N, C-alpha and C positions, 0 to 999 in steps of 0.2 A: 586897402588890401586885406583880405580875410586870412587869419592865421589858421593853418591846418589843425584839425582836432582829431585826436586818436579815438578809436572805438571805445577804449577803456574810459577816456575822459567823458565821452557822451553818455555811456551807460551810468557812470557814477553821477552824472548830472540828471539822472532820472529820465533820460531819453529812452523810450521803449524800443526794443527790438523784439518783434513778435514772430513766432514761427508756428506753422501747422503742417500736418501731414496725415494722409489717409492710410499709408502703408508702412510708415516708419523708415522709409528709404529715401524718398524724394521729398524735400521740404520747400514750402513757399514762405518767404521771409518778407516782412514789411518793416521798414526802418526809416529814420530821418534821412533826408538827402545828404549824401556825402559820408554816411556812417560806415558803409561797407564797400569792399572792393573784391574782385575775384581773387581767391587764394586765402581769404580770411577764414578763421576757425571760430565756431560758436559751439555752445553746449545748450541743449534743450532736453529736458526730461532725462538727464544722464546720457544723452546721445551726443556724440561729437559730430559736428557738421563741417563740411567744407563748402564754402560759398563758391559756386561755379560761375555764375553770371549775375550781373546787376543791371537793371533797367531803371532809369530815372523817370519818375512820373511827375505830374503837376504838383502834388503835395507830399510825395514820399518816394523812396526807392523801393522797388520790388525786386527781390532777388530769388534765385533758385539755388538750393543747396542740396548736397548729397550726404547721406549718413555714412560715416566711417566706422561707427559702431552701431549696432541695432538694439533698440530698446522698445520697439513696438510703436503702433500708431498713437498720435497725440493730436488733440484739438489745438486751437490757437492758444499759445502760452508764451510767456516772456522767455527770451533767450539771453544768455550771457556770453561774454567773451571767454573763450577757453584759456586755461592757464598754459604756460609753456610746458609744464610737466605732463598735462593731459595730452597735448599734441605730440610731445616727444615719445610718449608711451606707444603711440600708434605708428609713428614714422621711423622707428628704430630699424636697423638693418638685421639681416640674418646671414652671417653672424653679426652680433651687435656692433663689433668693431669696424665693420665695413661701411665707412662713412664717405658719402660722395660730396657732401657739403652741408650748408646750413640754410634754413629758410631765410629769404631776403627780408621778409617782414618780421621775423623772429630770430635774430642772430644767435640766441641761446639754444635753439632747437636744431639738433643735427638730423639730417635726412640720410638714411642708410640704404644700401643696396640689398635687395633680397637675392642673394647669389644663386639660390636654387631655382630662381625663375629666369636665369639667363639661358634656359633651355628653349627659349623662343628667340627669333631673330630680332635684332635691334637696329633702329635707324637713328643716326646721329647727324644733326645738320646745324648750320649757322653760317651766316655770310662772313666774308673775309674781315678779320679784325674783331670778331665776336669772342675769341678765346676758345674756339672749337677744339683745336688740337691740344691745347693745354688741358682742357677739361677731359678729353678722351684719355690723356695720359694719366690723370687722376683715377679714372675708372679702371684702367688696365692695372695700375699699381694695386688697387684694392683687390682685384681678382688674383693678382700675382701673390700678394702677401697674406690674403685672408681665406683663400680657397686652394684646392688642388686641381682646379680646372686648367689644363694646358691651353696656352694661347699661341696662335700663329698670326703674325702681323705682316701683311703685304704693304710695304712702306715706300711709296713712289717718291716721296720728298725727303727721305732720310730723317724723318721727325722723331723716330723712336729708337735710333741707334745707340742712345745712351741710357736705355732702360735699366741697365744693371748698375748705373753709377749714382749713388745717393747724393742728395744735396747737402749743403753745409748745415741746414736746419733739420735734417732728418734725425729723428730720435734714435738713441741707441737700440731700443727695442725693434724699431722698424729696420734699422741697419742690419740687425741680426736676422730678421725675417728675409730681407732681400738676399743676404749672403747665403742663406740656406736654400735658396731656389736657383736652379740652373737656368740661366738666360743665355741663349746663343744668338749672336748677331752675325749674319752671313752677308758679306759684301763682295763686290768684284775684287779680284786679286788672287793671291796664292795663299797657301797655308791651309790649316784645318778649318778656318772660318771663311773659306772662299764660297761664293754663291755660284753653284753649278747645278747642272742637270744632265741626265743621260738621254741623248737624243734617240738612241736605238731602243731605249726602254719605253718610249712614248707609244701611245696607241697609233695605229695606222692613220686614223683621222687627224690626230694631232700632228704627226709628222707631215702629212699632206698640207695642213694649214700653214705650217712653218714655211714650206716650199711653194705655197700658192698653187698646189696641184689639184686638179679636178679628176676624180676617179674615172670619169668617162672621157672627157675631152683630152685628158693627158694620160690615158690608160696605160700606155707603154712605159712611160717614166714612173707612173704610180706602181706598176707591177714590179719593176726593178727595185724601186725604193723598199717595198715591203718584202721582197724576196731575198735581197742581199744584205741590207743594213742590219737587221736584227741579230745576225750572227757575226757581224764585223766588230772589230774593236771600237772603243768609244774615243773619238778624236778625229780631227781632219785628216791626218795621215792615213789612218785605217780606212776612212771613208773613200779617200782618193784611190787607195790601192784596190779596194773591193770593186769600185765602179770601173776602174781602168782595166783590171785584169779579168773580171768576170761579167761585166755589164754589157759588153758589146756596144753597138751604136746607141742604143737607148741609155745605157749606163753613161756613155760620154755626154749625151744630151742632158742627162740629169746632173752630171758634174758641172756642165756649163751653167745650168740653172743655179746651182748652189754658189758658184763663183760669181755670177752676175748679181745675186742677192746678197753677196758677202757673208753668207752663213758660215763659211769656213773660217772667217776672221773673228767670229764671236769669242768673247772672253768666258763664256759660261759652259763650254765643253768640260765635262768632268775629268776626262783622262782617268788617272788612278785616284783622283780625289773623291771624297764622299759627297754624293749629291744631296741637295737640300731635302729631297723626298725621304732619304734614309735618316737624316738628322731628325726630321719631324716624326718619323715613324717610331723613334725611340721615346717620344713624348717628353722632351724637356719642359720645364715650367713655362718657358716662353721662347719662341723662335721668331726673330725679326729678320725678314727678308728685305734687305736694303736695295730695293729696286732702283732707287735714285742713284746708286753708284754705277749703274749700267748706262752706257752712253746711247745705246740704240733702243728705240721704243719696241722694236721687234724682239729684242732680247728680253725686255721686261715682260712682254706678253707671253713669250715662250716659257719663261720660268713660272709665271703665274699659272699657265695652262698645265704644265707638268705637275705642279703641286696640287692644283684642284683635281686633276684627273686621278692622281695617286690617292688622294683622300677619298675620292668617290669609289675607286676600285677596292679600297680597304673598308668600305662602309659596313660590311656585314660583321666586322669585328665589334662594332658598336662601342668604339673607344671615343669618349666625348672630347671635343675640342672647340674652342671659341676662335672662329676664323675672322679676323679683323681686316677689313678692306678700307684702308685710308684713301682719301680722294677717290671714292668709289666710281666717280664718273670716268676715270681713266680705264677701268676694267668692265664697267657695266653701263656704258652709254646706250641710249635708246637705239642708235643706228650706227654700229661700228663700220668703218670703211675697210679695214683690213680683214682678210680671212682669219688671221690669228685672233683678232679682236672679236669676231663673230663666234669663234669656237670658245673663247673664254666666257663670253656672255651666255652662250647656250649652257655651259656647265654651271654658271652661277644661277641661272634661272632654274635649272634642275635641282641644285642644292637648296635654293630658297623654297621650292615647292615640296621637295621630298626629303631633304636632309635632316630635318628635326628628329624624326623617329630613329635615325641612326647616330644621333649625337653630333651632327655637323651643324653648328649654330653660328650664324652670321652676325657680325656687327659692322654695319656699313656707315661710313662717315663721308660727308660731302658738303659743299657750300649751298647747293640748290637741289631740291628734290626733283625738279624737272629734268635735270641732267643725268638721272639714273633711270634705267628701264623700269617702267611701271610694274611689270610682272615680278620684279625683285622687291621693290618698295612695298607693294601691296601685301607681301607675305610677312612683313614685320609687325610684331605685337608690342614692341617697346619703342618709345620715342624720347629722345633728348633734343630739344630745340633751343638754340641760342638766338641771338638777335637776328631777326629776319625782317627786312623792310618791304620786300616784294609782296603786294596784295595777291598776285597770282599764285606765288608759292605757298602763301599762308592758306589760301582757299584750297589748294591741292592737298596740303597736309590735313586740313579739316575734313576733307572728303575721305582720304585714305584712313586717317586715324580718328574714327568717329567716337572713340572713347575719351578723347581729349576735350575738356570743357571749353567751349568756344570763347568764353570770357577770359579765360587764362591764356588761350592761344593768341587772342587779340592784343595781349600785353607785350608780345615779343618785340615789336619795333622799338619799344622803350627800354629794353633790357640794356644794362651796362655790360661792359666787357667782363666775362666771367660769370654772368648770370644765365640761368637756363631753366626751362620748363622740362621736368621729367615726368613721364606718365607711362602707364602700362604695368604689366605684371611684375617687373623687376623693382618697383617701388611700391610701398604700402598704399599710397594715394598720390594723385597728381599734385605736384609741388613746384614752386618757383624757388630755386636755390642759388646761392653763391657757392661755387665749387671750392673745395678745400685746396690747400697748398700741395704742390707736388712733392713726392718723396725722392724722385730721381731727376736727373738733368734733362732739360729739353734739348732735342737734337737739331731742330730746324727753326730757331728763333729768328724773328724778323731783323732785317738790316736797319740800323738806326739812321735817322737823318743827321748829317753832320751839322753841328751848331757852332756858335762862336763867330768872332769877326773873320771876315774874308782875308 
C-alpha cells in the first residue's frame, strides 16, 4: 500500500512542479503523478495560483491553474507550494472578521465572505445530511453580526427560529454583537410576534390567487372581491359582514367559496395585529418568518406572496435586503400546482431577474437544483455546494455556474458533512471549506436514532 505524500514533501524531495503561461492569468502545470489536486495553491513568479483541474497522463499530471494575483506572463518555470500566509492574504473576508470557514486542505487558512458582493443572488445546495442548513446558519450569522444588511428568512421547516439565541460556546464579543442586533421571529399564534398578513392589502391578483379566482371565468366574484374587500375591516367577521350585506348573490357565492376553501379559518389574519409586511418595512436586522408553524400549505404560500409582493411594491425606495428562501423548492418549484404557488413563483422569477438593481437580493437554499425553477437558479452569481452525489445535478450546476472549476465541482460527492465548495463574487476565489461553528442555536436539528438495548 502506497503512503500518501503531500505536495510539500514532494517539492522538498526535488520533485519538480513546472508552470507556464502566456497571459499571466491561466497556467499550464506539469507535475509528478499524485502531486496536485483541485483546490491546491502554488506560487510561480510571485503569482499565487489556484489549481482548478488535474488530468493524469502516462508519465505526469497535467493541471490547469488560475492566477489569483497577477504578475504578468511567464515561461516554463518551477512552482512552489504557497504558504498558509500567502493564501490567507487573498482569501480573507471583507470585513476581515466575516469568516465562513477554513480551507479543508489548509485548516490554518480562514475563508472570508466578501459581504459587499452579496448584492448578487446566491444559490446554496447540498443533499440531505450534508450540513446545508447548519452552514447556511453560519453564513446568516456572519451577515447579522458583521454587516448592517437586513435579512428576511422564509423558513418552512422552522430551522432558524433560534437565530437570536447564542450557543454556549459563543464568545462574549459575539454575544454582544448578537444582542445589539434586533432579530424578530414571527410564528403562528398571538401576541406581538404573531405571523400575520392583511388580506385586504394584497394586490387584486394575489387575492384572486388565494381564492383560486379567474378574472374572466369568475368575473362576478372577482369583481365583488376587489370592490368590497379593500374597504372592509381585516378579519373573517368583517369579510362575512361585507359580503353578506353588500355583495348580493355574487357576494354570497364568494363567501361560499371562502368557506369551502377554509380561508376564514386561517390563523394568519392580522385583525389589529401588526402584519409581517410592516415588521419587515421597519428593517430589523433579521426577520424570520416561521412558515413551518403554519399548518396549511396555502397559508404558507399566502404569507410568502404577501411579503414578496410588498417588497416588490416598495422597490423604488432601494432599501437593500437579503431575502433568504430556505427549502426553495417549496416556493420556486418548476411547475407549481396551486394558483398561489404559481403567483409566488412568478414574483420570485421577477425578483431574480430585476430585483438586484433595487437591492432585493436572493439567497436560495435547496437539496437539489433541479427542484428549483431554472429561471431563478440561472440568475444566481454565487454558489455554495455541499455534498451532492447526483451526476445529473452536478452536470446542471456545471452548466449554470460556468465560473466554477470543473475539477473542484467533481469533488462534491466526496465531501464530508460540513464541507462545501464556495465560488462566485462573494468569496475571493473558489474554495473548498469546512464551515465554522455556529454562534446561535439550531432550530430544526435532526431526530436522533434511539440506541441502547431494547
